[in-house]
LOTOR-342818 format. One record per residue (C-alpha): residue in one letter; x, y, z. Coordinates in steps of 0.1 Angstrom, whole numbers. Layout:
! LOTOR-342818
NODE code  east north    up
NODE    A     X     Y     Z
...
This chain:
! LOTOR-342818
NODE code  east north    up
NODE    M   -63  -325   153
NODE    G   -31  -334   141
NODE    F     4  -330   160
NODE    L    15  -290   159
NODE    S   -21  -279   150
NODE    W   -50  -258   172
NODE    S   -83  -258   176
NODE    Y  -101  -224   165
NODE    V  -121  -216   196
NODE    E  -139  -183   198
NODE    G  -134  -162   228
NODE    E  -147  -129   242
NODE    S  -134   -92   230
NODE    A  -113   -73   263
NODE    W  -130   -42   241
NODE    G  -165   -48   246
NODE    D  -188   -59   216
NODE    V  -180   -51   184
NODE    D  -199   -23   167
NODE    S  -186   -23   130
NODE    K  -189   -49   100
NODE    F  -176   -80   102
NODE    F  -148  -103    84
NODE    C  -145  -136    75
NODE    E  -123  -145   105
NODE    M  -132  -159   135
NODE    N  -129  -130   163
NODE    C  -107  -132   195
NODE    Y   -93  -169   186
NODE    V   -58  -163   198
NODE    T   -64  -136   228
NODE    S   -89  -111   239
NODE    Y   -75   -83   232
NODE    I   -71   -87   191
NODE    V  -106   -93   178
NODE    E   -89  -109   142
NODE    F   -59  -121   146
NODE    I   -43  -122   112
NODE    N   -61   -95   101
NODE    T   -42   -73   125
NODE    I    -3   -86   125
NODE    S    -6   -86    86
NODE    N    -5   -51    85
NODE    L    27   -51    98
NODE    M    34   -57    59
NODE    Y    26   -20    53
NODE    I    46    -7    86
NODE    Y    77   -26    69
NODE    L    74   -16    34
NODE    G    66    24    46
NODE    V    95    23    65
NODE    K   121     5    43
NODE    G   106    31    16
NODE    I   113    63    39
NODE    L   146    50    47
NODE    N   161    42    13
NODE    T   147    75     5
NODE    K   163    92    28
NODE    R   195    77    16
NODE    N   194    85   -20
NODE    G   176   122   -27
NODE    N   154   127     6
NODE    D   124   137   -16
NODE    S   102   149     8
NODE    V    69   141   -11
NODE    I    78   105   -18
NODE    V    93   102    21
NODE    L    57   111    28
NODE    G    38    87     7
NODE    Y    57    62    27
NODE    A    52    77    56
NODE    L     9    75    47
NODE    L    18    38    37
NODE    A    26    31    69
NODE    F    -2    51    87
NODE    V   -24    25    67
NODE    G    -9    -2    87
NODE    V   -12    16   119
NODE    G   -48    25   112
NODE    S   -58   -12   101
NODE    A   -43   -28   125
NODE    T   -60    -5   155
NODE    Y   -94   -12   136
NODE    H   -89   -52   135
NODE    T   -78   -52   171
NODE    N  -114   -42   182
NODE    I  -135   -38   156
NODE    K  -153    -9   165
NODE    Y  -166    18   141
NODE    W  -146    49   153
NODE    A  -115    26   144
NODE    Q  -129    17   108
NODE    I  -132    53   103
NODE    V   -97    61   113
NODE    D   -90    29    88
NODE    E  -108    40    62
NODE    A   -95    79    62
NODE    S   -56    63    66
NODE    M   -60    48    35
NODE    L   -78    81    15
NODE    Y   -52   101    29
NODE    A   -24    74    15
NODE    T   -41    77   -18
NODE    V   -43   118   -17
NODE    G    -6   116    -9
NODE    I     5    95   -39
NODE    L   -20   112   -60
NODE    F    -2   144   -56
NODE    A    30   127   -60
NODE    A    23   119   -94
NODE    F     3   149  -105
NODE    S    25   171   -93
NODE    I    56   162  -113
NODE    T    48   182  -144
NODE    L    38   212  -125
NODE    G    52   244  -114
NODE    E    55   253   -79
NODE    K    21   280   -77
NODE    S     3   250   -92
NODE    R    19   224   -69
NODE    F    11   246   -40
NODE    L   -28   249   -56
NODE    L   -30   213   -58
NODE    G   -19   204   -22
NODE    N   -44   229   -11
NODE    V   -74   213   -32
NODE    L   -65   174   -25
NODE    F   -58   184    14
NODE    C   -95   203    16
NODE    F  -110   171    -6
NODE    V   -98   148    18
NODE    I  -101   160    49
NODE    S  -139   171    42
NODE    A  -142   135    24
NODE    S  -134   120    58
NODE    I  -157   144    80
NODE    V  -181   133    54
NODE    H  -176    95    55
NODE    G  -175    97    93
NODE    Y  -210   112    96
NODE    L  -230    94    67
NODE    N  -207    56    66
NODE    H  -217    53    34
NODE    T  -192    22    23
NODE    D  -202    25   -18
NODE    M  -195    60   -15
NODE    F  -160    53     0
NODE    Q  -151    26   -18
NODE    L  -158    44   -51
NODE    L  -139    70   -43
NODE    F  -108    50   -34
NODE    A  -108    31   -66
NODE    A  -115    65   -85
NODE    M   -81    79   -74
NODE    V   -61    44   -74
NODE    V   -75    43  -111
NODE    A   -63    80  -115
NODE    V   -29    74  -101
NODE    F   -22    46  -126
NODE    C   -34    66  -156
NODE    Q    -9    94  -146
NODE    C    19    71  -144
NODE    V    10    54  -177
NODE    W     9    89  -191
NODE    L    43   103  -180
NODE    V    64    71  -189
NODE    L    45    72  -226
NODE    T    48   111  -233
NODE    R    80   117  -206
NODE    V   106    90  -207
NODE    E   125    89  -234
NODE    H   155    64  -229
NODE    P   138    30  -239
NODE    H   159    13  -207
NODE    V   142    38  -185
NODE    A   107    35  -197
NODE    R   104    -7  -197
NODE    E   116    -4  -162
NODE    M    92    20  -150
NODE    R    66    -5  -174
NODE    W    78   -36  -154
NODE    L    74   -20  -122
NODE    G    39    -7  -133
NODE    I    28   -45  -139
NODE    Y    39   -59  -110
NODE    G    24   -33   -88
NODE    A   -11   -34  -108
NODE    V    -7   -73  -105
NODE    T    -1   -76   -71
NODE    F   -26   -47   -58
NODE    V   -55   -63   -80
NODE    S   -46   -99   -72
NODE    G   -49   -87   -37
NODE    Y   -84   -73   -44
NODE    A   -96  -104   -61
NODE    I   -84  -128   -29
NODE    W  -100  -107    -6
NODE    N  -134  -108   -27
NODE    L  -129  -147   -29
NODE    D  -130  -143    13
NODE    F  -166  -128     9
NODE    A  -180  -154   -16
NODE    F  -166  -186     0
NODE    C  -167  -175    38
NODE    A  -185  -206    48
NODE    E  -164  -227    30
NODE    L  -130  -213    42
NODE    R  -142  -213    82
NODE    A  -150  -252    79
NODE    F  -114  -258    60
NODE    R  -100  -239    89
NODE    D  -122  -259   110
NODE    A  -110  -291   100
NODE    V   -70  -283    99
NODE    G   -71  -259   128
NODE    M   -41  -234   135
NODE    P   -17  -223   120
NODE    L   -27  -239    87
NODE    G   -55  -224    88
NODE    F   -38  -189    92
NODE    V   -31  -192    47
NODE    T   -71  -193    42
NODE    E   -75  -158    62
NODE    L   -80  -141    25
NODE    H   -80  -105    38
NODE    G   -45  -107    57
NODE    W   -32  -113    18
NODE    W   -54   -82     7
NODE    H   -30   -62    33
NODE    I     2   -78    23
NODE    L    -6   -76   -17
NODE    T   -16   -42   -18
NODE    G     9   -26     6
NODE    L    30   -46   -20
NODE    G    13   -28   -52
NODE    V    13     7   -32
NODE    Y    52     3   -30
NODE    Y    60    -8   -64
NODE    F    38    23   -79
NODE    I    57    47   -51
NODE    V    91    35   -67
NODE    V    72    43  -100
NODE    I    67    79   -90
NODE    E    98    80   -76
NODE    Y   116    67  -106
NODE    L    95    98  -128
NODE    R   102   125  -105
NODE    L   139   116  -102
NODE    Y   142   110  -141
NODE    T   119   143  -151
NODE    S   142   165  -130
NODE    D   167   160  -153
NODE    P   166   129  -184
NODE    K   204   132  -186
NODE    L   202   114  -151
NODE    A   197    84  -165
NODE    D   222    81  -194
NODE    Q   232    45  -196
NODE    T   270    55  -204
NODE    N   270    74  -169
NODE    P   240    71  -150
NODE    H   233    91  -119
NODE    I   202    75  -110
NODE    V   197    35  -110
NODE    L   167    15  -103
NODE    S   179   -14   -82
NODE    W   159   -45   -85
NODE    T   178   -78   -85
NODE    S   148  -102   -92
NODE    A   109  -104   -88
NODE    L   118  -116   -51
NODE    H   134   -83   -38
NODE    L   119   -49   -32
NODE    P   131   -22   -56
NODE    Y   146     7   -45
NODE    M   163    42   -61
NODE    Q   198    47   -63
NODE    I   213    82   -69
NODE    F   254    80   -76
NODE    P   275   110   -81
NODE    R   282   116  -120
NODE    M   324   107  -117
NODE    D   338    76  -107
NODE    M   303    62   -96
NODE    K   298    25   -84
NODE    V   267    11   -89
NODE    D   254   -15   -58
NODE    R   226   -38   -69
NODE    S   233   -60   -41
NODE    R   213   -48   -11
C-alpha cells in the first residue's frame, strides 16, 4: 500500500451474525460497531437535506405538509443508517418502511395540491392506512420484488403528477421553466443513483478487487451503494422543492408575478441547493446569496 493508504480487513460484527441481505461492501473493516461503514455514513446526506429543508420552509411559509416531507426524508437517513450499522432483518424492515413513509408523504404533498379540504383529509387517511398495511405485509412476507415495485410505482406517480401540474396549472413561463429545471435535476440525480447502485451488483467482484488493490480511503469512492444514498437524497430534495413551489404558486399565481414577486426560487447555480423564499409584497429585497 502507498502513503496514506490502508488495507481493507474484514472484522466481526459487535451486533452478532448478520441475518439480512448483503451489499457489495466488506463488513466491519473500520469498526466492529458499523457493519457497512460507507453505506452507513452516506446516510448523513438524507439527514442534512431533510434538516436544511425544514429550516428553509420554517423561515419561508412554514407549510406543514412540506415540513413533514423533509422530516420523512431525514427519517430515511436514520432508518437506513440503523440498517447498515448492523444488517439485521428488523433494521432492514425499518429502512424499507421509512422509504415507503417518505414516498407516501411526498405523494400526498403532490396530489393534495388541487384538492379541497375534505378530499385532502380522505386522501391522507387512505394513504396512511395503505402505507401501514403495506409495511405490515412486507414485514411478514419480506417480498423484496413487491416492495421495489410499490416504491417505483409511487416515485413514478409523484413525477407524473408534478409534470401534469406544471403543464396545466402554471401560467407564468419563467415559473414553469424553473420548475422544469428543478424536475430535470431531480430526475437525473435520482436515476443516476439507481443506475450506479445497479453497477454495484453487476461488478461487485471487480469493485472489491480494486478496493483491495488501492486500499482506503481511495476505495471509498467505489462503495457505490453510498452514492445511491447521496444521489437519491438530492433527487428527492429537488422534487420536494418543486412541490413546495407548486403549492405556493397554485395558492395564488399572482404571487409569482415578475414585476413584484412574493415567492421566489433561490437557486444560484447547479452546485447550490435550491430553496423557496417568500417576501412582503411591497419594498421587497430578494436575497439570492444564501
